[in-house]
C-alpha positions as CSV (number, residue, x, y, z in Angstrom):
1,X,-25.5,17.9,-26.0
2,X,-25.0,20.4,-28.8
3,X,-26.5,23.1,-26.5
4,X,-23.8,22.4,-23.9
5,X,-21.1,22.3,-26.5
6,X,-22.1,25.6,-28.1
7,X,-22.4,27.2,-24.6
8,X,-18.9,26.0,-23.7
9,X,-17.5,27.4,-27.0
10,X,-19.2,30.7,-26.4
11,X,-18.2,31.0,-22.7
12,X,-14.8,29.3,-22.2
13,X,-13.9,30.9,-18.9
14,X,-17.3,30.0,-17.3
15,X,-16.9,26.5,-18.6
16,X,-13.5,26.2,-17.1
17,X,-14.7,27.5,-13.8
18,X,-17.4,24.8,-13.7
19,X,-15.0,22.0,-14.7
20,X,-12.3,23.2,-12.3
21,X,-13.8,21.9,-9.0
22,X,-14.3,18.4,-10.3
23,X,-10.8,18.1,-11.7
24,X,-9.4,19.6,-8.5
25,X,-11.2,16.9,-6.4
26,X,-9.7,14.2,-8.7
27,X,-6.2,15.6,-8.4
28,X,-6.4,16.1,-4.6
29,X,-7.6,12.5,-4.3
30,X,-4.7,11.2,-6.4
31,X,-2.1,13.2,-4.5
32,X,-3.5,12.2,-1.1
33,X,-3.2,8.6,-2.1
34,X,0.4,9.1,-3.3
35,X,1.5,11.1,-0.3
36,X,-0.3,9.0,2.4
37,X,0.4,5.5,1.0
38,X,2.9,5.2,-1.9
39,X,5.6,7.6,-0.7
40,X,5.9,6.1,2.8
41,X,6.2,2.6,1.3
42,X,8.9,3.7,-1.0
43,X,10.8,5.5,1.8
44,X,10.4,2.5,4.1
45,X,11.9,0.2,1.4
46,X,14.8,2.6,0.9
47,X,15.4,3.0,4.6
48,X,15.2,-0.7,5.3
49,X,17.7,-1.4,2.6
50,X,20.0,1.3,3.9
51,X,19.8,0.0,7.4
52,X,20.4,-3.6,6.3
53,X,23.5,-2.7,4.3
54,X,24.8,-0.8,7.3
55,X,24.2,-3.7,9.8
56,X,25.6,-6.4,7.5
57,X,28.6,-4.3,6.5
58,X,28.1,-4.4,2.8
59,X,29.4,-1.6,0.5
60,X,27.0,1.2,-0.1
61,X,28.1,1.2,-3.8
62,X,26.4,-2.2,-4.3
63,X,23.1,-0.7,-3.1
64,X,23.4,2.1,-5.7
65,X,24.7,0.0,-8.6
66,X,22.1,-2.8,-8.1
67,X,19.0,-1.2,-6.4
68,X,17.1,-4.5,-6.4
69,X,20.0,-6.5,-5.0
70,X,17.6,-8.4,-2.6
71,X,15.9,-10.1,-5.6
72,X,17.6,-13.2,-6.8
73,X,17.5,-13.6,-10.6
74,X,18.0,-16.9,-12.5
75,X,20.6,-16.5,-15.2
76,X,19.2,-16.7,-18.8
77,X,22.0,-19.0,-20.0
């Protein structure tokens, strides 16, 4: 382990070039999950709420002031 550490200290650019592909694979994987799954779900929730308020005839300001208006909360008192 000390040999690797001293090599990395002596050759920082080469060490970064070796580490870069692995970190790039991890970042591409995370972004592909975000773009393919998380972002469409968020946009679908936003669009369904917008369409619901348009069909029901509620004010759009309610949707912006209380973004989770569809969740009913019990009062604490």
